[in-house]
FIKOLZA-1660 file (N, C-alpha, C; in steps of 0.1 Angstrom, whole numbers, plus 5000, padded with zeros to 4 digits):
% residues 120
   i   px   py   pz ch aa at
   1 8705 4278 6194  A  X  N
   1 8697 4268 6184  A  X CA
   1 8683 4267 6191  A  X  C
   2 8673 4263 6182  A  X  N
   2 8660 4261 6186  A  X CA
   2 8653 4249 6179  A  X  C
   3 8647 4242 6188  A  X  N
   3 8639 4231 6183  A  X CA
   3 8626 4235 6175  A  X  C
   4 8627 4233 6162  A  X  N
   4 8616 4238 6154  A  X CA
   4 8603 4229 6153  A  X  C
   5 8605 4217 6151  A  X  N
   5 8594 4208 6148  A  X CA
   5 8597 4193 6153  A  X  C
   6 8587 4186 6155  A  X  N
   6 8587 4172 6158  A  X CA
   6 8581 4164 6146  A  X  C
   7 8588 4154 6140  A  X  N
   7 8583 4148 6129  A  X CA
   7 8579 4133 6134  A  X  C
   8 8567 4128 6128  A  X  N
   8 8563 4114 6131  A  X CA
   8 8560 4109 6117  A  X  C
   9 8562 4096 6116  A  X  N
   9 8561 4089 6104  A  X CA
   9 8545 4083 6105  A  X  C
  10 8539 4085 6093  A  X  N
  10 8525 4081 6093  A  X CA
  10 8523 4072 6078  A  X  C
  11 8514 4063 6079  A  X  N
  11 8512 4055 6067  A  X CA
  11 8501 4061 6058  A  X  C
  12 8492 4069 6063  A  X  N
  12 8481 4075 6056  A  X CA
  12 8479 4089 6061  A  X  C
  13 8486 4099 6052  A  X  N
  13 8487 4112 6056  A  X CA
  13 8472 4118 6058  A  X  C
  14 8463 4116 6049  A  X  N
  14 8449 4123 6053  A  X CA
  14 8442 4117 6065  A  X  C
  15 8444 4105 6067  A  X  N
  15 8438 4099 6081  A  X CA
  15 8445 4105 6092  A  X  C
  16 8457 4107 6092  A  X  N
  16 8466 4113 6103  A  X CA
  16 8462 4128 6105  A  X  C
  17 8459 4136 6092  A  X  N
  17 8457 4149 6094  A  X CA
  17 8442 4150 6101  A  X  C
  18 8433 4142 6097  A  X  N
  18 8421 4141 6103  A  X CA
  18 8421 4139 6117  A  X  C
  19 8428 4127 6122  A  X  N
  19 8430 4125 6135  A  X CA
  19 8435 4137 6145  A  X  C
  20 8446 4143 6140  A  X  N
  20 8451 4154 6148  A  X CA
  20 8444 4167 6147  A  X  C
  21 8435 4168 6137  A  X  N
  21 8427 4180 6138  A  X CA
  21 8415 4176 6145  A  X  C
  22 8407 4165 6144  A  X  N
  22 8396 4163 6152  A  X CA
  22 8398 4159 6168  A  X  C
  23 8410 4154 6170  A  X  N
  23 8412 4150 6185  A  X CA
  23 8420 4162 6191  A  X  C
  24 8430 4169 6185  A  X  N
  24 8437 4179 6191  A  X CA
  24 8434 4194 6186  A  X  C
  25 8427 4195 6175  A  X  N
  25 8425 4207 6170  A  X CA
  25 8437 4214 6162  A  X  C
  26 8445 4205 6158  A  X  N
  26 8457 4211 6150  A  X CA
  26 8453 4213 6135  A  X  C
  27 8458 4223 6129  A  X  N
  27 8455 4227 6115  A  X CA
  27 8467 4226 6106  A  X  C
  28 8465 4222 6093  A  X  N
  28 8477 4222 6084  A  X CA
  28 8482 4236 6081  A  X  C
  29 8495 4236 6081  A  X  N
  29 8502 4250 6078  A  X CA
  29 8506 4248 6065  A  X  C
  30 8512 4237 6061  A  X  N
  30 8518 4235 6048  A  X CA
  30 8518 4220 6045  A  X  C
  31 8512 4218 6032  A  X  N
  31 8511 4203 6028  A  X CA
  31 8520 4202 6015  A  X  C
  32 8530 4195 6016  A  X  N
  32 8540 4194 6006  A  X CA
  32 8542 4180 6001  A  X  C
  33 8531 4174 5996  A  X  N
  33 8531 4160 5990  A  X CA
  33 8539 4150 6000  A  X  C
  34 8533 4146 6010  A  X  N
  34 8539 4136 6017  A  X CA
  34 8546 4141 6030  A  X  C
  35 8547 4155 6031  A  X  N
  35 8553 4162 6042  A  X CA
  35 8543 4171 6047  A  X  C
  36 8536 4170 6057  A  X  N
  36 8527 4180 6062  A  X CA
  36 8530 4186 6075  A  X  C
  37 8531 4200 6075  A  X  N
  37 8533 4207 6088  A  X CA
  37 8522 4212 6093  A  X  C
  38 8519 4208 6106  A  X  N
  38 8508 4213 6114  A  X CA
  38 8510 4223 6124  A  X  C
  39 8500 4229 6130  A  X  N
  39 8502 4238 6141  A  X CA
  39 8508 4231 6152  A  X  C
  40 8515 4239 6161  A  X  N
  40 8521 4234 6173  A  X CA
  40 8534 4227 6169  A  X  C
  41 8537 4227 6157  A  X  N
  41 8551 4221 6152  A  X CA
  41 8552 4207 6150  A  X  C
  42 8540 4201 6147  A  X  N
  42 8539 4186 6145  A  X CA
  42 8541 4185 6130  A  X  C
  43 8549 4175 6125  A  X  N
  43 8551 4172 6112  A  X CA
  43 8548 4157 6109  A  X  C
  44 8539 4156 6099  A  X  N
  44 8535 4142 6094  A  X CA
  44 8543 4138 6083  A  X  C
  45 8551 4128 6083  A  X  N
  45 8559 4124 6071  A  X CA
  45 8554 4111 6065  A  X  C
  46 8551 4110 6053  A  X  N
  46 8546 4097 6046  A  X CA
  46 8557 4086 6048  A  X  C
  47 8553 4076 6053  A  X  N
  47 8561 4064 6056  A  X CA
  47 8571 4060 6044  A  X  C
  48 8565 4060 6032  A  X  N
  48 8573 4057 6019  A  X CA
  48 8585 4067 6019  A  X  C
  49 8581 4079 6020  A  X  N
  49 8593 4088 6018  A  X CA
  49 8603 4087 6029  A  X  C
  50 8599 4085 6041  A  X  N
  50 8607 4084 6052  A  X CA
  50 8617 4071 6051  A  X  C
  51 8610 4060 6046  A  X  N
  51 8618 4049 6044  A  X CA
  51 8630 4051 6034  A  X  C
  52 8627 4058 6025  A  X  N
  52 8636 4061 6013  A  X CA
  52 8647 4069 6019  A  X  C
  53 8643 4080 6029  A  X  N
  53 8654 4089 6034  A  X CA
  53 8663 4082 6043  A  X  C
  54 8658 4071 6051  A  X  N
  54 8668 4066 6061  A  X CA
  54 8671 4052 6058  A  X  C
  55 8665 4047 6047  A  X  N
  55 8669 4033 6042  A  X CA
  55 8669 4023 6053  A  X  C
  56 8659 4025 6061  A  X  N
  56 8657 4014 6073  A  X CA
  56 8643 4011 6074  A  X  C
  57 8640 4000 6082  A  X  N
  57 8626 3996 6083  A  X CA
  57 8620 4005 6095  A  X  C
  58 8607 4008 6094  A  X  N
  58 8599 4016 6103  A  X CA
  58 8594 4005 6114  A  X  C
  59 8596 4009 6126  A  X  N
  59 8591 4000 6137  A  X CA
  59 8579 4006 6144  A  X  C
  60 8568 4002 6142  A  X  N
  60 8556 4010 6147  A  X CA
  60 8555 4005 6162  A  X  C
  61 8548 4012 6169  A  X  N
  61 8546 4010 6184  A  X CA
  61 8560 4006 6191  A  X  C
  62 8570 4014 6188  A  X  N
  62 8583 4011 6195  A  X CA
  62 8583 4017 6209  A  X  C
  63 8575 4024 6213  A  X  N
  63 8573 4029 6227  A  X CA
  63 8586 4036 6232  A  X  C
  64 8595 4042 6223  A  X  N
  64 8605 4047 6228  A  X CA
  64 8604 4064 6228  A  X  C
  65 8593 4068 6224  A  X  N
  65 8591 4083 6227  A  X CA
  65 8576 4086 6226  A  X  C
  66 8572 4097 6229  A  X  N
  66 8558 4100 6230  A  X CA
  66 8555 4115 6226  A  X  C
  67 8544 4118 6221  A  X  N
  67 8541 4133 6219  A  X CA
  67 8532 4135 6232  A  X  C
  68 8535 4146 6239  A  X  N
  68 8529 4150 6251  A  X CA
  68 8520 4162 6249  A  X  C
  69 8509 4163 6253  A  X  N
  69 8498 4173 6252  A  X CA
  69 8493 4177 6267  A  X  C
  70 8490 4188 6268  A  X  N
  70 8483 4192 6282  A  X CA
  70 8469 4198 6278  A  X  C
  71 8461 4192 6287  A  X  N
  71 8446 4195 6286  A  X CA
  71 8441 4198 6298  A  X  C
  72 8434 4210 6301  A  X  N
  72 8429 4213 6316  A  X CA
  72 8416 4205 6318  A  X  C
  73 8407 4203 6308  A  X  N
  73 8395 4195 6311  A  X CA
  73 8398 4182 6304  A  X  C
  74 8405 4173 6311  A  X  N
  74 8407 4160 6306  A  X CA
  74 8396 4150 6303  A  X  C
  75 8386 4153 6311  A  X  N
  75 8374 4144 6311  A  X CA
  75 8366 4147 6298  A  X  C
  76 8365 4159 6294  A  X  N
  76 8360 4165 6282  A  X CA
  76 8369 4158 6270  A  X  C
  77 8381 4158 6271  A  X  N
  77 8390 4154 6261  A  X CA
  77 8388 4139 6259  A  X  C
  78 8387 4131 6270  A  X  N
  78 8383 4117 6270  A  X CA
  78 8370 4113 6263  A  X  C
  79 8362 4122 6265  A  X  N
  79 8347 4120 6259  A  X CA
  79 8350 4123 6242  A  X  C
  80 8359 4132 6240  A  X  N
  80 8362 4134 6224  A  X CA
  80 8367 4121 6219  A  X  C
  81 8377 4117 6226  A  X  N
  81 8384 4103 6222  A  X CA
  81 8373 4092 6219  A  X  C
  82 8365 4090 6230  A  X  N
  82 8355 4079 6229  A  X CA
  82 8345 4082 6217  A  X  C
  83 8341 4094 6213  A  X  N
  83 8332 4096 6203  A  X CA
  83 8340 4097 6189  A  X  C
  84 8353 4096 6189  A  X  N
  84 8360 4096 6175  A  X CA
  84 8356 4084 6167  A  X  C
  85 8355 4086 6154  A  X  N
  85 8349 4076 6145  A  X CA
  85 8357 4063 6143  A  X  C
  86 8370 4062 6148  A  X  N
  86 8377 4052 6146  A  X CA
  86 8381 4046 6161  A  X  C
  87 8384 4033 6161  A  X  N
  87 8388 4029 6175  A  X CA
  87 8402 4034 6181  A  X  C
  88 8403 4038 6193  A  X  N
  88 8415 4043 6199  A  X CA
  88 8420 4031 6206  A  X  C
  89 8434 4028 6205  A  X  N
  89 8441 4018 6213  A  X CA
  89 8447 4026 6224  A  X  C
  90 8443 4021 6236  A  X  N
  90 8448 4028 6248  A  X CA
  90 8460 4019 6253  A  X  C
  91 8471 4028 6258  A  X  N
  91 8481 4021 6265  A  X CA
  91 8478 4021 6281  A  X  C
  92 8472 4031 6286  A  X  N
  92 8466 4031 6300  A  X CA
  92 8453 4041 6299  A  X  C
  93 8444 4037 6306  A  X  N
  93 8431 4046 6309  A  X CA
  93 8435 4057 6317  A  X  C
  94 8426 4067 6320  A  X  N
  94 8429 4078 6328  A  X CA
  94 8433 4073 6341  A  X  C
  95 8445 4078 6346  A  X  N
  95 8452 4076 6359  A  X CA
  95 8457 4088 6366  A  X  C
  96 8458 4087 6378  A  X  N
  96 8463 4100 6385  A  X CA
  96 8477 4096 6391  A  X  C
  97 8489 4103 6388  A  X  N
  97 8501 4099 6394  A  X CA
  97 8502 4106 6408  A  X  C
  98 8512 4101 6415  A  X  N
  98 8513 4103 6428  A  X CA
  98 8514 4118 6431  A  X  C
  99 8519 4126 6422  A  X  N
  99 8520 4141 6423  A  X CA
  99 8508 4149 6419  A  X  C
 100 8497 4141 6416  A  X  N
 100 8484 4146 6413  A  X CA
 100 8481 4149 6399  A  X  C
 101 8490 4147 6390  A  X  N
 101 8486 4150 6376  A  X CA
 101 8477 4138 6369  A  X  C
 102 8467 4142 6363  A  X  N
 102 8460 4130 6356  A  X CA
 102 8464 4130 6343  A  X  C
 103 8466 4116 6336  A  X  N
 103 8471 4115 6325  A  X CA
 103 8465 4102 6318  A  X  C
 104 8466 4102 6305  A  X  N
 104 8460 4090 6297  A  X CA
 104 8470 4088 6285  A  X  C
 105 8473 4075 6281  A  X  N
 105 8482 4073 6270  A  X CA
 105 8474 4065 6261  A  X  C
 106 8478 4067 6247  A  X  N
 106 8470 4059 6236  A  X CA
 106 8479 4061 6224  A  X  C
 107 8477 4054 6214  A  X  N
 107 8484 4054 6202  A  X CA
 107 8476 4061 6192  A  X  C
 108 8483 4067 6182  A  X  N
 108 8477 4075 6170  A  X CA
 108 8474 4063 6160  A  X  C
 109 8467 4065 6149  A  X  N
 109 8465 4055 6140  A  X CA
 109 8478 4047 6134  A  X  C
 110 8490 4052 6136  A  X  N
 110 8501 4046 6133  A  X CA
 110 8511 4042 6143  A  X  C
 111 8505 4041 6155  A  X  N
 111 8513 4036 6167  A  X CA
 111 8522 4044 6173  A  X  C
 112 8522 4058 6171  A  X  N
 112 8529 4068 6177  A  X CA
 112 8521 4070 6191  A  X  C
 113 8530 4069 6202  A  X  N
 113 8525 4070 6214  A  X CA
 113 8521 4084 6218  A  X  C
 114 8510 4087 6225  A  X  N
 114 8504 4099 6229  A  X CA
 114 8502 4101 6243  A  X  C
 115 8506 4109 6251  A  X  N
 115 8502 4111 6264  A  X CA
 115 8495 4125 6265  A  X  C
 116 8483 4126 6272  A  X  N
 116 8477 4138 6274  A  X CA
 116 8474 4139 6289  A  X  C
 117 8480 4151 6295  A  X  N
 117 8479 4152 6309  A  X CA
 117 8473 4165 6313  A  X  C
 118 8470 4167 6325  A  X  N
 118 8465 4179 6331  A  X CA
 118 8478 4188 6333  A  X  C
 119 8477 4201 6332  A  X  N
 119 8488 4210 6334  A  X CA
 119 8494 4208 6349  A  X  C
 120 8507 4210 6348  A  X  N
 120 8513 4208 6362  A  X CA
 120 8515 4223 6368  A  X  C
% end
């Protein structure tokens, strides 16, 4: 068995596509009316469709999982975050773990937790 994709729920597909494209360089592979597959296996699902599927409330910023990205030039990445047209809500600013890895955590526009760290 193989993990194929990771799906996150978003309230505004176009805003989320722009976020993941401009911040991470991801591209749309397939746009299927509320279900968008992007490069690197990220799937954006419209919140209305997802709520119908699971018949449950969506809890934003539940902090129970995160998307993890690696970036060799993390200072340049942070500069890109700072220049993004919309405010970024940080969980923590750039920090260095005891094992030497630099990381930063923040939310996407829908409260999905993201960590970006230097490669280990």
